[in-house]
mmCIF file as gemmi writes it, N, C-alpha and C atoms, coordinates in Angstrom:
data_model
loop_
_atom_site.group_PDB
_atom_site.id
_atom_site.type_symbol
_atom_site.label_atom_id
_atom_site.label_alt_id
_atom_site.label_comp_id
_atom_site.label_asym_id
_atom_site.label_entity_id
_atom_site.label_seq_id
_atom_site.pdbx_PDB_ins_code
_atom_site.Cartn_x
_atom_site.Cartn_y
_atom_site.Cartn_z
_atom_site.occupancy
_atom_site.B_iso_or_equiv
_atom_site.pdbx_formal_charge
_atom_site.auth_seq_id
_atom_site.auth_asym_id
_atom_site.pdbx_PDB_model_num
ATOM 1 N N . MET Axp A 1 ? 118.261 76.572 125.381 1 0 ? 1 A 1
ATOM 2 C CA . MET Axp A 1 ? 118.292 74.893 125.027 1 0 ? 1 A 1
ATOM 3 C C . MET Axp A 1 ? 119.662 75.33 124.595 1 0 ? 1 A 1
ATOM 4 N N . ALA Axp A 2 ? 120.687 74.426 124.023 1 0 ? 2 A 1
ATOM 5 C CA . ALA Axp A 2 ? 121.637 73.837 123.572 1 0 ? 2 A 1
ATOM 6 C C . ALA Axp A 2 ? 121.503 73.066 122.092 1 0 ? 2 A 1
ATOM 7 N N . ASN Axp A 3 ? 122.912 73.987 121.67 1 0 ? 3 A 1
ATOM 8 C CA . ASN Axp A 3 ? 122.963 73.946 119.91 1 0 ? 3 A 1
ATOM 9 C C . ASN Axp A 3 ? 123.294 72.167 119.665 1 0 ? 3 A 1
ATOM 10 N N . ALA Axp A 4 ? 122.286 72.103 118.88 1 0 ? 4 A 1
ATOM 11 C CA . ALA Axp A 4 ? 122.37 70.302 118.618 1 0 ? 4 A 1
ATOM 12 C C . ALA Axp A 4 ? 123.647 70.552 118.344 1 0 ? 4 A 1
ATOM 13 N N . ALA Axp A 5 ? 124.166 70.865 117.956 1 0 ? 5 A 1
ATOM 14 C CA . ALA Axp A 5 ? 125.745 70.532 116.836 1 0 ? 5 A 1
ATOM 15 C C . ALA Axp A 5 ? 126.235 70.032 118.288 1 0 ? 5 A 1
ATOM 16 N N . ASP Axp A 6 ? 126.558 70.958 119.323 1 0 ? 6 A 1
ATOM 17 C CA . ASP Axp A 6 ? 127.229 70.524 120.291 1 0 ? 6 A 1
ATOM 18 C C . ASP Axp A 6 ? 127.099 69.668 121.123 1 0 ? 6 A 1
ATOM 19 N N . LYS Axp A 7 ? 127.887 68.487 121.462 1 0 ? 7 A 1
ATOM 20 C CA . LYS Axp A 7 ? 126.927 66.977 121.189 1 0 ? 7 A 1
ATOM 21 C C . LYS Axp A 7 ? 127.104 67.147 123.005 1 0 ? 7 A 1
ATOM 22 N N . MET Axp A 8 ? 127.62 67.492 123.723 1 0 ? 8 A 1
ATOM 23 C CA . MET Axp A 8 ? 127.975 67.766 125.349 1 0 ? 8 A 1
ATOM 24 C C . MET Axp A 8 ? 127.075 68.549 125.391 1 0 ? 8 A 1
ATOM 25 N N . ALA Axp A 9 ? 127.357 69.071 125.37 1 0 ? 9 A 1
ATOM 26 C CA . ALA Axp A 9 ? 125.993 70.243 126.127 1 0 ? 9 A 1
ATOM 27 C C . ALA Axp A 9 ? 124.57 69.81 125.565 1 0 ? 9 A 1
ATOM 28 N N . VAL Axp A 10 ? 124.639 68.785 124.604 1 0 ? 10 A 1
ATOM 29 C CA . VAL Axp A 10 ? 122.813 67.968 124.143 1 0 ? 10 A 1
ATOM 30 C C . VAL Axp A 10 ? 123.511 67.868 125.696 1 0 ? 10 A 1
ATOM 31 N N . MET Axp A 11 ? 123.583 66.131 126.046 1 0 ? 11 A 1
ATOM 32 C CA . MET Axp A 11 ? 123.955 65.98 126.747 1 0 ? 11 A 1
ATOM 33 C C . MET Axp A 11 ? 123.329 66.087 128.525 1 0 ? 11 A 1
ATOM 34 N N . THR Axp A 12 ? 124.181 67.034 128.132 1 0 ? 12 A 1
ATOM 35 C CA . THR Axp A 12 ? 123.958 68.699 129.757 1 0 ? 12 A 1
ATOM 36 C C . THR Axp A 12 ? 123.207 68.72 129.738 1 0 ? 12 A 1
ATOM 37 N N . GLU Axp A 13 ? 122.144 68.779 129.263 1 0 ? 13 A 1
ATOM 38 C CA . GLU Axp A 13 ? 120.928 69.531 129.001 1 0 ? 13 A 1
ATOM 39 C C . GLU Axp A 13 ? 120.164 68.706 129.619 1 0 ? 13 A 1
ATOM 40 N N . ASN Axp A 14 ? 119.921 67.627 128.696 1 0 ? 14 A 1
ATOM 41 C CA . ASN Axp A 14 ? 119.056 66.037 128.728 1 0 ? 14 A 1
ATOM 42 C C . ASN Axp A 14 ? 119.46 65.521 130.176 1 0 ? 14 A 1
ATOM 43 N N . LEU Axp A 15 ? 121.144 65.631 130.775 1 0 ? 15 A 1
ATOM 44 C CA . LEU Axp A 15 ? 120.815 64.413 132.419 1 0 ? 15 A 1
ATOM 45 C C . LEU Axp A 15 ? 120.806 65.555 133.024 1 0 ? 15 A 1
ATOM 46 N N . ARG Axp A 16 ? 120.671 66.789 133.128 1 0 ? 16 A 1
ATOM 47 C CA . ARG Axp A 16 ? 119.775 67.701 134.086 1 0 ? 16 A 1
ATOM 48 C C . ARG Axp A 16 ? 118.5 68.454 133.937 1 0 ? 16 A 1
ATOM 49 N N . ASP Axp A 17 ? 117.677 67.96 132.443 1 0 ? 17 A 1
ATOM 50 C CA . ASP Axp A 17 ? 116.374 67.79 132.08 1 0 ? 17 A 1
ATOM 51 C C . ASP Axp A 17 ? 115.509 66.511 133.259 1 0 ? 17 A 1
ATOM 52 N N . MET Axp A 18 ? 116.89 65.029 133.203 1 0 ? 18 A 1
ATOM 53 C CA . MET Axp A 18 ? 116.53 64.058 134.417 1 0 ? 18 A 1
ATOM 54 C C . MET Axp A 18 ? 116.267 64.591 135.232 1 0 ? 18 A 1
ATOM 55 N N . GLY Axp A 19 ? 117.074 65.637 136.163 1 0 ? 19 A 1
ATOM 56 C CA . GLY Axp A 19 ? 116.83 65.848 137.491 1 0 ? 19 A 1
ATOM 57 C C . GLY Axp A 19 ? 118.023 66.02 137.674 1 0 ? 19 A 1
ATOM 58 N N . LEU Axp A 20 ? 119.809 65.576 137.544 1 0 ? 20 A 1
ATOM 59 C CA . LEU Axp A 20 ? 120.192 64.26 138.094 1 0 ? 20 A 1
ATOM 60 C C . LEU Axp A 20 ? 121.158 66.317 138.252 1 0 ? 20 A 1
ATOM 61 N N . ASP Axp A 21 ? 122.088 65.66 139.802 1 0 ? 21 A 1
ATOM 62 C CA . ASP Axp A 21 ? 122.578 67.528 140.32 1 0 ? 21 A 1
ATOM 63 C C . ASP Axp A 21 ? 123.743 67.493 139.362 1 0 ? 21 A 1
ATOM 64 N N . ASP Axp A 22 ? 124.575 68.598 139.975 1 0 ? 22 A 1
ATOM 65 C CA . ASP Axp A 22 ? 125.726 68.431 138.959 1 0 ? 22 A 1
ATOM 66 C C . ASP Axp A 22 ? 126.937 66.89 138.772 1 0 ? 22 A 1
ATOM 67 N N . GLU Axp A 23 ? 127.069 67.099 140.197 1 0 ? 23 A 1
ATOM 68 C CA . GLU Axp A 23 ? 127.939 66.501 140.217 1 0 ? 23 A 1
ATOM 69 C C . GLU Axp A 23 ? 127.8 64.876 139.774 1 0 ? 23 A 1
ATOM 70 N N . SER Axp A 24 ? 125.867 64.625 139.557 1 0 ? 24 A 1
ATOM 71 C CA . SER Axp A 24 ? 126.282 63.252 138.988 1 0 ? 24 A 1
ATOM 72 C C . SER Axp A 24 ? 126.155 63.432 136.943 1 0 ? 24 A 1
ATOM 73 N N . VAL Axp A 25 ? 125.365 64.709 137.178 1 0 ? 25 A 1
ATOM 74 C CA . VAL Axp A 25 ? 126.179 65.487 135.388 1 0 ? 25 A 1
ATOM 75 C C . VAL Axp A 25 ? 127.126 65.2 134.995 1 0 ? 25 A 1
ATOM 76 N N . ALA Axp A 26 ? 128.362 65.441 135.588 1 0 ? 26 A 1
ATOM 77 C CA . ALA Axp A 26 ? 130.004 65.945 135.62 1 0 ? 26 A 1
ATOM 78 C C . ALA Axp A 26 ? 130.082 64.179 134.952 1 0 ? 26 A 1
ATOM 79 N N . LYS Axp A 27 ? 130.365 63.104 136.226 1 0 ? 27 A 1
ATOM 80 C CA . LYS Axp A 27 ? 130.157 61.82 136.147 1 0 ? 27 A 1
ATOM 81 C C . LYS Axp A 27 ? 129.534 61.342 135.293 1 0 ? 27 A 1
ATOM 82 N N . CYS Axp A 28 ? 128.576 60.934 134.819 1 0 ? 28 A 1
ATOM 83 C CA . CYS Axp A 28 ? 127.991 60.454 133.318 1 0 ? 28 A 1
ATOM 84 C C . CYS Axp A 28 ? 129.076 61.186 132.316 1 0 ? 28 A 1
ATOM 85 N N . LEU Axp A 29 ? 129.134 62.425 132.421 1 0 ? 29 A 1
ATOM 86 C CA . LEU Axp A 29 ? 129.559 62.585 131.228 1 0 ? 29 A 1
ATOM 87 C C . LEU Axp A 29 ? 131.283 62.686 131.543 1 0 ? 29 A 1
ATOM 88 N N . GLN Axp A 30 ? 131.719 62.421 132.507 1 0 ? 30 A 1
ATOM 89 C CA . GLN Axp A 30 ? 133.583 61.975 132.587 1 0 ? 30 A 1
ATOM 90 C C . GLN Axp A 30 ? 133.148 60.256 131.502 1 0 ? 30 A 1
ATOM 91 N N . MET Axp A 31 ? 131.93 59.881 132.56 1 0 ? 31 A 1
ATOM 92 C CA . MET Axp A 31 ? 132.339 58.335 131.496 1 0 ? 31 A 1
ATOM 93 C C . MET Axp A 31 ? 131.652 57.957 130.686 1 0 ? 31 A 1
ATOM 94 N N . VAL Axp A 32 ? 131.04 58.742 129.487 1 0 ? 32 A 1
ATOM 95 C CA . VAL Axp A 32 ? 130.952 58.988 127.904 1 0 ? 32 A 1
ATOM 96 C C . VAL Axp A 32 ? 132.033 59.491 127.402 1 0 ? 32 A 1
ATOM 97 N N . GLU Axp A 33 ? 133.588 59.988 127.782 1 0 ? 33 A 1
ATOM 98 C CA . GLU Axp A 33 ? 134.052 60.986 127.34 1 0 ? 33 A 1
ATOM 99 C C . GLU Axp A 33 ? 135.731 59.202 127.598 1 0 ? 33 A 1
ATOM 100 N N . SER Axp A 34 ? 135.267 58.644 128.71 1 0 ? 34 A 1
ATOM 101 C CA . SER Axp A 34 ? 136.133 57.806 128.523 1 0 ? 34 A 1
ATOM 102 C C . SER Axp A 34 ? 136.028 56.493 128.482 1 0 ? 34 A 1
ATOM 103 N N . GLY Axp A 35 ? 134.463 56.461 127.939 1 0 ? 35 A 1
ATOM 104 C CA . GLY Axp A 35 ? 133.723 54.853 126.945 1 0 ? 35 A 1
ATOM 105 C C . GLY Axp A 35 ? 133.078 54.204 127.979 1 0 ? 35 A 1
ATOM 106 N N . GLN Axp A 36 ? 133.233 54.813 128.732 1 0 ? 36 A 1
ATOM 107 C CA . GLN Axp A 36 ? 132.34 53.38 130.195 1 0 ? 36 A 1
ATOM 108 C C . GLN Axp A 36 ? 131.242 53.313 129.956 1 0 ? 36 A 1
ATOM 109 N N . TYR Axp A 37 ? 130.223 52.939 128.239 1 0 ? 37 A 1
ATOM 110 C CA . TYR Axp A 37 ? 129.133 53.272 128.534 1 0 ? 37 A 1
ATOM 111 C C . TYR Axp A 37 ? 128.408 51.91 129.793 1 0 ? 37 A 1
ATOM 112 N N . GLN Axp A 38 ? 129.693 50.515 129.995 1 0 ? 38 A 1
ATOM 113 C CA . GLN Axp A 38 ? 127.552 49.935 130.799 1 0 ? 38 A 1
ATOM 114 C C . GLN Axp A 38 ? 128.006 50.493 132.172 1 0 ? 38 A 1
ATOM 115 N N . ALA Axp A 39 ? 129.133 51.243 132.142 1 0 ? 39 A 1
ATOM 116 C CA . ALA Axp A 39 ? 128.43 51.825 133.507 1 0 ? 39 A 1
ATOM 117 C C . ALA Axp A 39 ? 128.307 53.304 133.842 1 0 ? 39 A 1
ATOM 118 N N . LEU Axp A 40 ? 127.838 54.022 132.494 1 0 ? 40 A 1
ATOM 119 C CA . LEU Axp A 40 ? 126.719 54.923 132.515 1 0 ? 40 A 1
ATOM 120 C C . LEU Axp A 40 ? 125.012 54.283 132.539 1 0 ? 40 A 1
ATOM 121 N N . ASP Axp A 41 ? 124.934 53.3 131.44 1 0 ? 41 A 1
ATOM 122 C CA . ASP Axp A 41 ? 124.08 52.018 131.681 1 0 ? 41 A 1
ATOM 123 C C . ASP Axp A 41 ? 123.343 51.787 132.945 1 0 ? 41 A 1
ATOM 124 N N . CYS Axp A 42 ? 124.871 51.344 133.664 1 0 ? 42 A 1
ATOM 125 C CA . CYS Axp A 42 ? 124.287 51.089 135.314 1 0 ? 42 A 1
ATOM 126 C C . CYS Axp A 42 ? 123.864 52.505 135.976 1 0 ? 42 A 1
ATOM 127 N N . PHE Axp A 43 ? 124.524 53.956 135.815 1 0 ? 43 A 1
ATOM 128 C CA . PHE Axp A 43 ? 123.927 53.694 136.497 1 0 ? 43 A 1
ATOM 129 C C . PHE Axp A 43 ? 122.55 54.902 136.047 1 0 ? 43 A 1
ATOM 130 N N . LEU Axp A 44 ? 121.919 55.285 134.981 1 0 ? 44 A 1
ATOM 131 C CA . LEU Axp A 44 ? 121.096 55.186 134.841 1 0 ? 44 A 1
ATOM 132 C C . LEU Axp A 44 ? 120.68 54.762 135.251 1 0 ? 44 A 1
ATOM 133 N N . LYS Axp A 45 ? 120.348 53.572 134.678 1 0 ? 45 A 1
ATOM 134 C CA . LYS Axp A 45 ? 119.22 52.275 135.609 1 0 ? 45 A 1
ATOM 135 C C . LYS Axp A 45 ? 119.407 52.421 136.956 1 0 ? 45 A 1
ATOM 136 N N . SER Axp A 46 ? 120.061 52.83 137.886 1 0 ? 46 A 1
ATOM 137 C CA . SER Axp A 46 ? 119.587 53.066 138.669 1 0 ? 46 A 1
ATOM 138 C C . SER Axp A 46 ? 119.106 54.242 138.833 1 0 ? 46 A 1
ATOM 139 N N . TYR Axp A 47 ? 119.643 55.622 138.817 1 0 ? 47 A 1
ATOM 140 C CA . TYR Axp A 47 ? 119.101 56.205 139.402 1 0 ? 47 A 1
ATOM 141 C C . TYR Axp A 47 ? 117.264 56.624 138.226 1 0 ? 47 A 1
ATOM 142 N N . ARG Axp A 48 ? 116.456 55.958 137.612 1 0 ? 48 A 1
ATOM 143 C CA . ARG Axp A 48 ? 115.879 55.348 136.762 1 0 ? 48 A 1
ATOM 144 C C . ARG Axp A 48 ? 114.554 54.303 137.982 1 0 ? 48 A 1
ATOM 145 N N . GLN Axp A 49 ? 115.572 53.514 138.091 1 0 ? 49 A 1
ATOM 146 C CA . GLN Axp A 49 ? 114.499 52.709 139.93 1 0 ? 49 A 1
ATOM 147 C C . GLN Axp A 49 ? 114.497 53.925 140.482 1 0 ? 49 A 1
ATOM 148 N N . THR Axp A 50 ? 115.507 54.946 141.486 1 0 ? 50 A 1
ATOM 149 C CA . THR Axp A 50 ? 114.955 56.59 141.982 1 0 ? 50 A 1
ATOM 150 C C . THR Axp A 50 ? 114.115 57.215 141.994 1 0 ? 50 A 1
ATOM 151 N N . LEU Axp A 51 ? 114.195 57.332 140.711 1 0 ? 51 A 1
ATOM 152 C CA . LEU Axp A 51 ? 112.92 57.806 140.175 1 0 ? 51 A 1
ATOM 153 C C . LEU Axp A 51 ? 111.401 57.643 139.92 1 0 ? 51 A 1
ATOM 154 N N . LEU Axp A 52 ? 111.08 55.536 139.785 1 0 ? 52 A 1
ATOM 155 C CA . LEU Axp A 52 ? 110.07 55.484 139.819 1 0 ? 52 A 1
ATOM 156 C C . LEU Axp A 52 ? 109.462 55.07 141.46 1 0 ? 52 A 1
ATOM 157 N N . ASP Axp A 53 ? 110.574 54.402 141.836 1 0 ? 53 A 1
ATOM 158 C CA . ASP Axp A 53 ? 110.214 54.038 143.628 1 0 ? 53 A 1
ATOM 159 C C . ASP Axp A 53 ? 109.687 56.114 144.315 1 0 ? 53 A 1
ATOM 160 N N . SER Axp A 54 ? 110.262 56.985 143.226 1 0 ? 54 A 1
ATOM 161 C CA . SER Axp A 54 ? 109.192 58.459 144.371 1 0 ? 54 A 1
ATOM 162 C C . SER Axp A 54 ? 107.424 58.553 144.48 1 0 ? 54 A 1
ATOM 163 N N . VAL Axp A 55 ? 107.732 58.519 142.146 1 0 ? 55 A 1
ATOM 164 C CA . VAL Axp A 55 ? 106.658 56.904 141.747 1 0 ? 55 A 1
ATOM 165 C C . VAL Axp A 55 ? 105.611 56.965 142.665 1 0 ? 55 A 1
ATOM 166 N N . HIS Axp A 56 ? 105.833 56.312 143.293 1 0 ? 56 A 1
ATOM 167 C CA . HIS Axp A 56 ? 105.478 54.709 143.912 1 0 ? 56 A 1
ATOM 168 C C . HIS Axp A 56 ? 105.061 55.049 145.314 1 0 ? 56 A 1
ATOM 169 N N . LYS Axp A 57 ? 106.141 55.969 145.348 1 0 ? 57 A 1
ATOM 170 C CA . LYS Axp A 57 ? 105.557 56.671 146.843 1 0 ? 57 A 1
ATOM 171 C C . LYS Axp A 57 ? 104.554 57.848 146.644 1 0 ? 57 A 1
ATOM 172 N N . TYR Axp A 58 ? 104.802 58.432 146.455 1 0 ? 58 A 1
ATOM 173 C CA . TYR Axp A 58 ? 103.317 59.584 145.878 1 0 ? 58 A 1
ATOM 174 C C . TYR Axp A 58 ? 102.411 58.419 145.306 1 0 ? 58 A 1
ATOM 175 N N . ASN Axp A 59 ? 102.425 58.172 144.458 1 0 ? 59 A 1
ATOM 176 C CA . ASN Axp A 59 ? 101.097 57.189 144.11 1 0 ? 59 A 1
ATOM 177 C C . ASN Axp A 59 ? 99.949 56.298 145.225 1 0 ? 59 A 1
ATOM 178 N N . ASP Axp A 60 ? 101.477 56.395 146.246 1 0 ? 60 A 1
ATOM 179 C CA . ASP Axp A 60 ? 100.446 55.395 147.674 1 0 ? 60 A 1
ATOM 180 C C . ASP Axp A 60 ? 100.119 56.696 148.085 1 0 ? 60 A 1
ATOM 181 N N . ARG Axp A 61 ? 100.233 57.972 148.407 1 0 ? 61 A 1
ATOM 182 C CA . ARG Axp A 61 ? 100.23 59.084 149.14 1 0 ? 61 A 1
ATOM 183 C C . ARG Axp A 61 ? 98.582 59.826 148.591 1 0 ? 61 A 1
ATOM 184 N N . ILE Axp A 62 ? 98.569 59.598 147.288 1 0 ? 62 A 1
ATOM 185 C CA . ILE Axp A 62 ? 97.983 59.508 146.796 1 0 ? 62 A 1
ATOM 186 C C . ILE Axp A 62 ? 96.42 58.888 147.109 1 0 ? 62 A 1
ATOM 187 N N . ASP Axp A 63 ? 96.583 57.024 146.842 1 0 ? 63 A 1
ATOM 188 C CA . ASP Axp A 63 ? 95.541 56.73 146.975 1 0 ? 63 A 1
ATOM 189 C C . ASP Axp A 63 ? 95.176 57.137 148.684 1 0 ? 63 A 1
ATOM 190 N N . CYS Axp A 64 ? 96.341 56.308 149.14 1 0 ? 64 A 1
ATOM 191 C CA . CYS Axp A 64 ? 95.762 57.33 150.993 1 0 ? 64 A 1
ATOM 192 C C . CYS Axp A 64 ? 95.139 58.054 150.842 1 0 ? 64 A 1
ATOM 193 N N . LEU Axp A 65 ? 94.911 59.505 150.123 1 0 ? 65 A 1
ATOM 194 C CA . LEU Axp A 65 ? 94.134 61.027 150.573 1 0 ? 65 A 1
ATOM 195 C C . LEU Axp A 65 ? 93.399 60.325 149.209 1 0 ? 65 A 1
ATOM 196 N N . ASP Axp A 66 ? 92.91 59.716 148.638 1 0 ? 66 A 1
ATOM 197 C CA . ASP Axp A 66 ? 91.575 59.323 147.389 1 0 ? 66 A 1
ATOM 198 C C . ASP Axp A 66 ? 90.843 58.84 148.988 1 0 ? 66 A 1
ATOM 199 N N . TYR Axp A 67 ? 91.235 57.618 149.22 1 0 ? 67 A 1
ATOM 200 C CA . TYR Axp A 67 ? 90.943 56.966 150.261 1 0 ? 67 A 1
ATOM 201 C C . TYR Axp A 67 ? 89.611 58.226 152.15 1 0 ? 67 A 1
ATOM 202 N N . PHE Axp A 68 ? 90.94 58.658 152.843 1 0 ? 68 A 1
ATOM 203 C CA . PHE Axp A 68 ? 90.699 59.379 153.493 1 0 ? 68 A 1
ATOM 204 C C . PHE Axp A 68 ? 89.696 59.592 153.359 1 0 ? 68 A 1
ATOM 205 N N . THR Axp A 69 ? 89.481 61.005 151.379 1 0 ? 69 A 1
ATOM 206 C CA . THR Axp A 69 ? 88.527 61.658 151.632 1 0 ? 69 A 1
ATOM 207 C C . THR Axp A 69 ? 87.278 61.881 151.324 1 0 ? 69 A 1
ATOM 208 N N . TYR Axp A 70 ? 87.114 59.944 150.506 1 0 ? 70 A 1
ATOM 209 C CA . TYR Axp A 70 ? 85.615 58.96 150.038 1 0 ? 70 A 1
ATOM 210 C C . TYR Axp A 70 ? 85.152 58.931 151.411 1 0 ? 70 A 1
ATOM 211 N N . THR Axp A 71 ? 86.263 58.635 153.298 1 0 ? 71 A 1
ATOM 212 C CA . THR Axp A 71 ? 85.88 58.248 154.16 1 0 ? 71 A 1
ATOM 213 C C . THR Axp A 71 ? 85.007 59.147 154.403 1 0 ? 71 A 1
ATOM 214 N N . MET Axp A 72 ? 85.176 60.135 154.345 1 0 ? 72 A 1
ATOM 215 C CA . MET Axp A 72 ? 85.13 61.707 154.91 1 0 ? 72 A 1
ATOM 216 C C . MET Axp A 72 ? 83.237 61.868 154.855 1 0 ? 72 A 1
ATOM 217 N N . LYS Axp A 73 ? 83.647 61.675 153.278 1 0 ? 73 A 1
ATOM 218 C CA . LYS Axp A 73 ? 82.237 61.891 152.15 1 0 ? 73 A 1
ATOM 219 C C . LYS Axp A 73 ? 81.164 60.452 153.191 1 0 ? 73 A 1
ATOM 220 N N . ARG Axp A 74 ? 80.912 59.951 153.143 1 0 ? 74 A 1
ATOM 221 C CA . ARG Axp A 74 ? 80.744 58.467 153.694 1 0 ? 74 A 1
ATOM 222 C C . ARG Axp A 74 ? 80.397 59.109 154.781 1 0 ? 74 A 1
ATOM 223 N N . SER Axp A 75 ? 80.889 59.492 155.558 1 0 ? 75 A 1
ATOM 224 C CA . SER Axp A 75 ? 80.39 59.653 157.273 1 0 ? 75 A 1
ATOM 225 C C . SER Axp A 75 ? 79.123 61.089 157.685 1 0 ? 75 A 1
């Protein structure tokens, strides 16, 4: 766990916890260091949508699995 006093280490750990790869983490930190907060916000919103799309995709698969097992039990 990063020392809370080291702001960049805390941000790095948080970005990695989000699932970002090393290249994306470096890109985000560079945006923070250069004050490009709007670009960072846009990047993170895009990444959030990517994660949400994955959730929806797997939710659809779970629904299909549930329906399949339901129909198997009925027959």
